[in-house]
C-alpha positions as CSV (number, residue, x, y, z in Angstrom):
1,M,0.0,0.0,0.0
2,L,2.8,2.4,0.9
3,L,4.7,1.6,-2.2
4,L,1.6,2.2,-4.3
5,L,1.1,5.6,-2.6
6,G,4.7,6.5,-3.2
7,A,4.7,5.4,-6.8
8,T,1.6,7.6,-7.5
9,R,3.3,10.5,-5.7
10,M,0.4,10.9,-3.2
11,G,2.8,12.4,-0.5
12,G,1.8,15.9,-1.7
13,V,-1.7,15.3,-0.2
14,I,-0.2,16.1,3.2
15,K,-0.3,19.8,2.2
16,F,-4.1,19.7,2.5
17,I,-4.1,18.2,6.0
18,P,-4.0,21.0,8.7
19,A,-0.6,21.3,10.5
20,P,-2.1,20.8,14.0
21,L,-3.6,17.5,13.0
22,S,-0.4,16.2,11.4
23,S,1.8,17.3,14.3
24,D,-0.5,16.2,17.2
25,L,-1.4,12.7,15.9
26,P,2.0,10.9,16.7
27,P,2.1,12.0,20.4
28,A,-1.6,11.1,20.8
29,S,-0.8,7.6,19.4
30,G,2.0,7.3,21.8
31,V,-0.2,8.1,24.8
32,I,-2.8,5.5,23.6
33,I,-0.1,2.8,23.2
34,F,1.5,3.7,26.6
35,V,-1.8,3.4,28.5
36,G,-2.6,0.2,26.7
37,Q,0.7,-1.4,27.7
38,C,0.3,-0.4,31.4
39,S,-1.6,-3.6,32.2
40,Y,1.2,-5.7,30.8
41,F,3.8,-3.8,32.7
42,L,1.9,-4.3,35.9
43,G,1.3,-8.0,35.2
44,L,-2.5,-7.6,35.0
45,P,-4.8,-9.4,32.5
46,K,-5.5,-7.6,29.3
47,L,-8.1,-4.9,29.7
48,E,-10.4,-4.5,26.8
49,A,-11.5,-0.9,27.2
50,S,-11.1,2.5,25.8
51,I,-8.4,4.8,27.1
52,F,-10.9,6.7,29.2
53,T,-12.2,3.7,31.0
54,I,-8.9,1.8,31.5
55,A,-7.6,4.0,34.4
56,S,-9.9,2.9,37.2
57,P,-9.3,-0.9,36.7
58,L,-5.5,-0.2,36.7
59,I,-5.7,1.8,39.9
60,A,-7.9,-0.8,41.6
61,A,-5.5,-3.6,40.7
62,L,-2.3,-1.9,42.0
63,P,-2.4,-3.6,45.4
64,H,-2.2,-7.0,43.7
65,V,1.0,-6.1,41.7
66,H,4.2,-7.6,43.0
67,A,7.0,-9.3,41.1
68,T,5.9,-8.2,37.7
69,L,6.1,-4.6,38.6
70,A,9.6,-5.1,40.1
71,L,10.8,-6.9,37.0
72,G,9.3,-4.3,34.7
73,T,10.8,-1.5,36.6
74,L,14.2,-3.1,36.7
75,S,14.0,-3.7,32.9
76,L,13.0,-0.1,32.3
77,V,15.9,1.2,34.5
78,L,18.4,-1.0,32.6
79,V,17.1,0.2,29.2
80,V,17.4,3.8,30.3
81,A,20.6,3.6,32.3
82,T,22.9,1.3,30.3
83,P,23.4,3.6,27.3
84,R,24.7,6.3,29.6
85,S,27.0,4.0,31.5
86,S,30.6,3.9,30.4
87,H,31.0,0.4,31.8
88,F,28.7,-1.0,29.0
89,S,30.3,1.0,26.2
90,R,32.7,-1.9,25.3
91,V,29.8,-4.5,24.8
92,A,29.3,-5.1,21.1
93,G,25.8,-4.4,19.9
94,P,24.1,-4.9,16.5
95,G,25.4,-1.6,15.2
96,S,29.0,-2.3,16.2
97,L,29.5,-5.7,14.5
98,P,31.8,-5.8,11.5
């Protein structure tokens, strides 16, 4: 589909979409994805609800969260902290392989 749109030069249609709409859509999508993944991060069952009704079940289930929250928090800290640590700069990653 994207190849077809590129081949027919349909990228110019973006000129007719208002700038606030095209600039606010990606952050809004990020918020929706973040809220949808909160139940997985907390180790709760999948919540089939809209973004507006998902907050109260998440808050109600917080007392039942234990090991999954600790593991998720540790993983998040490692992902954020290891690129900034000089100790891990010598570890080969996908971008540094010959």
